[in-house]
N, C-alpha and C positions, 0 to 999 in steps of 0.2 A: 578367884573372883567370887563375890557373893551376888545373890539376886538383887536386882535393882528395879524400881518402879518408875517408869517414865510416861509422862503425859504429852500428847500433841494437841494443839489448840487450833481453833479457827474463830475469827471474828471479823466484823465489818468495820474496817478502819476508816478514819476520816483523813482526807488529803491534807498534809501539812500540819495537822493538829496533834502535836506530840503529847500535850497534856491529856487530851481525851484518850488517845491510844494507850498511853502508859497507865491511865486509870483502868482501862479494860484489862490490860496485862496484869495489873495488881490484883484486880478482883478475881480473875481466873486462876492466878497463881495461888492466891489465898485459899480458894476452894479446892484446888488440886492438892495442896499441902494438907488440907484438912481431911482429905480422903486417902492420905498415905503416900502420895507421890514424892519421889526424891528430886525429880527434874521435870520441868515443863518447857516445851519448845513452841515458839510462835513463827509466823511466816516471814518471808522476805520483806524487808522494809516495813515491818509491823509497827514500828515506832513512828515513822515519817509518812507512811503512805507511799505508793509506788507509781502507778500508771500516770498520774498527773505530772510526774517529773519529765515526761517527754516534751513538755511545753516550756520548760524553765531555761532561762539564760544561765550563763556561768555565775553571774553575781547572785542570782536567786538560789542556785544550787549551793553556793558557798554560804549563803545565809541560812539555808536549811541544814547543811551538814555540820557535823561536830568533830572536835578532836577526840580521839580515843587513846587513853582512858579518862582524859581530863573533863570531858563533856558532861553536861547536866543529866543526860539520859543514862549514862553509866552510873552516875551517883544514885539516880532514882532506882535503877535495876538492883543495885547493891543493897539499897534500903529494903526493897521488896524481898530480896533473897534473905536478908537478915531477919526481917520481921516474921517471915513465914517458914524459915528453915528449909528453903527449897532453892535449887539451882534453876536459873532462868536463862533461856536463849532467845534472842530477838535480833531484829535487823534494822539498820538505819544507814543513811549516807554519811560517809566519813570524809574529812579533809585533813591535809597535813600542813606543815608550816610554809610549804611552797605553793599552796593553793592547788595542789593536786586533789582530785576527787575520786572516791572509791565507793563501791557498794560493799558494805561491811555486814558481818553477822558476828555476834558476840555471845560468849558464855560467861555468866557472872554468878558468883556465889556470895556468901555473906561477907567475904573478905575483899571483894572487888573482882576485877577482870581475871578470868581464868584463861580464856583463849579468844583470839580474833582472827577471822578469815575474810579476805577480800575476794570478791567474785572474779573468777578467771575470765568469764565471757560476758561482760556487761554490755547492754545495748539500749537501755531505756532513755539515756540521755547522751548526746555526743561528747560531753565534757568528762565523762567517766574514764578513769584509767584502769586497765585490767590488772588484777592481781597477778603475782608472779611466783607463788609458792603454795604448796599444800599445807594443810593444818591437821596435825594429829596431837592429841593431848590426853592427859590422865584425868579421869572424872570418876570419883567414888570407886576406885579400883578397876575401872574399865578404860580401855583405850578407845578414844572417840575421834571422829573426823567431821568436817563440815564441807559440803559442796552446795552452792546456791543455784537453784533452778536449772538454767541451761547447762551449767557445769555437769549435771548428772546425765545429760543426753549424750555427752561424749564419753563413751564407755571407758576409754583409757584413764579418765580422771577418777572414776570409781575404783578401778583395779589398782591404780597407783596409791590411792588413799588406803585401800586394804593392805597392799604390800608394805606400806609404811607402818602398819600395825593396828589400824582401826578395826574394831569389831562392831562398833555402832557408828553409823553415818547419819548425821542430821542433814536433812534435805529440805530446807525452807524454800518455798515457791510462791510465785504469783502466776498461776498457769491455768490452762484449759479455757474453753469457751472463746476462742479467738480463731480467725481465718487461717487456713493452711492449704497447701497443695494436696493434702491427703483427703480421701473421700469422707464426707460427713462432717467436716470441720466447719466452724463458723461462730459468730457471736450468738449469744442468747438474748432475746428481747427483754430489756429491763422492765417492760410492762408485766411480764410474768412474775418478776420479783415483787412488784407493787401489789400484785393480786395473789400472793402466795398463800394467804390465809383462806381465801375463798376457793382457790383452785390449786392446791399443792401438787396434784397429780401431773398437770401439764408441765410445771416447773421441774419436778423430779424426773420426768421422762427426758427433758432436755439435759439436765445435769448428769444423768446417768448414761446417756447415749454417747454417740461418737464425738459429739462436741466436748464431752467431759470425761466421765469416769471410764468409759469403755476404751478410750484412747490411753488413759493412764495405765490401765491394766495390761496393755500391750508390752510395756517396758519396765515399769517400776518393780514388779515382783522378780523380774529377771535380774535386775541389778542386785537385789538382795540374795537371790538364789545362787547366781554364778560366783558371787564373792563371799558367800557364807557370812553375811553381815545382817545386823538389824538395821532396817531403814526407817528413819523417823521423818515422815513426810508431813509438812505443815503448809496450809494454803488458806487464803482468806475466803470468807463467805459474803455474798452480797455485792454491793456496788463498790468498785475501786475506781474512782474518778467516773468515767462514763462507761465503764465495762463491768459486766456482771461476772462474778466468779462463783464457783460451785463448791468450795470447801473440800469435802472428802478427805480431810486430814486423817491420816492413818498410820499405823505401825505394821510393818511387814517383817516377819521373822526370817531367819536364815534358810528356812525351807521354801521361802517365797509365799508363805501364807499370810493373809491379812488377819492379824490377831486383835485389832481394835480399829474402829473407824467412826468418825463423827458422821451422823446421818440426819441431824436436824438442820433447820434453817437458822438456828439461833447461834449467838456467841456461845461456844461450848468447847469441851475437850473430852478426850478419852484417855484411858490409862492402861498400860500393859506391864506385865512382869517379865523382865528379861532374865533368862537363865543361861549360864555359861555352857551347859551341856550341848545346847543346840549348835553352838559354833563348831563343834567337832563332829557332831552327828550328821550335819547337813552335807549334801553332795558337793557343794562348792568347796568345802575343806579338802576333799579328796582331789578335786580337779586342780586346785592350786598346788597341791603337793606333786601332782603329775606333770606340771609344766616342763617344757623343754625350751627355755629362752634362747639357747644357742641357735634354734631354728628361725626365730623371728625377731631377734634383738635388732638387727639392722633394718628390718622391714618396718617395725613399729616406730623406730627412732629416726627414720629417714626424713630429710628436709621436705617441706611442702609449703605452699602458699595457703595460709589459713583464711577462710572465708566464712562469714557468719551472715546468713540470710534470714531475716525475720519478716515474714510476709505481712503480718498485721500492722507493722510499723510503716510499711510502704505499699499501701493498697493500690496505688496508681501505677506501680512499677511491675514489670514482668519478671518476677523472681522464681 
C-alpha cells in the first residue's frame, strides 16, 4: 500500500434540500482536491439532512429517498468525483423496488459507485429497514469499511469490519449534543449558535464538554486503537432541523491519536496522510494476532433479543 491523503468534512446541511447540500459537497470536494486530497468523506445523510426525518411519513420518506446507483445524487457525486479527481463518500436515504427504505452511505469515484453500505441500526424513522451485511471494499490500494453512527457503538461491528480486512473505517455520524442517561449529556441551546460570532467561547465550552467532544473521546479513539484501524469520523456542524450539532470531524490513527480535526464553526474539512506502517506498529495489530476465538466464539455468537434505546427520540419515556 502507498500513502493516501483523506479529508473529513463538516457542514451545516439543510433539511431535504439535496441541491444545496450537494452544492456544499461539491465546493468542499473541489477545495480538498486542490490541496492534494485523494478522498473526502461527509457525514451521515449529508445529502438529504437527517434529524427532520423523524417526522416524515412513509410516503414522504419514499419521495425523499433514491434508488442506488440510478438516483440523481449518485450521478451528481460521480460528476463531482470526475471533475475534481477525488473520491467522495456521502450519505442519503435509499429505497428499493419494493418500497423498502434504508439509511445508506456511498463511496463514489469518477467511474460511479464503488461501494454502498446500509446502516445496521437505524432509528431516526420507523419505516427504515436495518442493513444485514458488512461492507469492505478496495479503495486506491487500501481495504476500507463503512459503519454509520450507532453501528460504531456496538463494538462487535467494528471488530467484524476489521476482521473482514478493513484498515480504514469511515464512520459518518450525526451525533452528540443530545440527551442521554450518562452524566453531563443534553441538548445545546441554539441561541449559542446564533450568537457564535459575538461569543464563541460559550459555544465552544458546550461543544467540547460532556455534551459533545468529551463524550466522543471516551470511545472513538478506543475503536481505532483496539482494532489497529484509521477511523474517519464525519459529523455535521450547526443546526440539523431543530438540533445543534458540534462538528468535531476528525481522523484518528491506529495508535488512537487524533491526527486531524475540524475546529472551526464553518463548513470545513481537514486532511491527514495515511501510512501503512502504523497498521502494523500499533498495539491493536498485536492484540488481534493474540486472539483465542475458541474461548469466546459461542459467547459472542449466542442468541439474544436485540434492543435499541434512543433516549432523545423518546423524551417522555423512561428508558
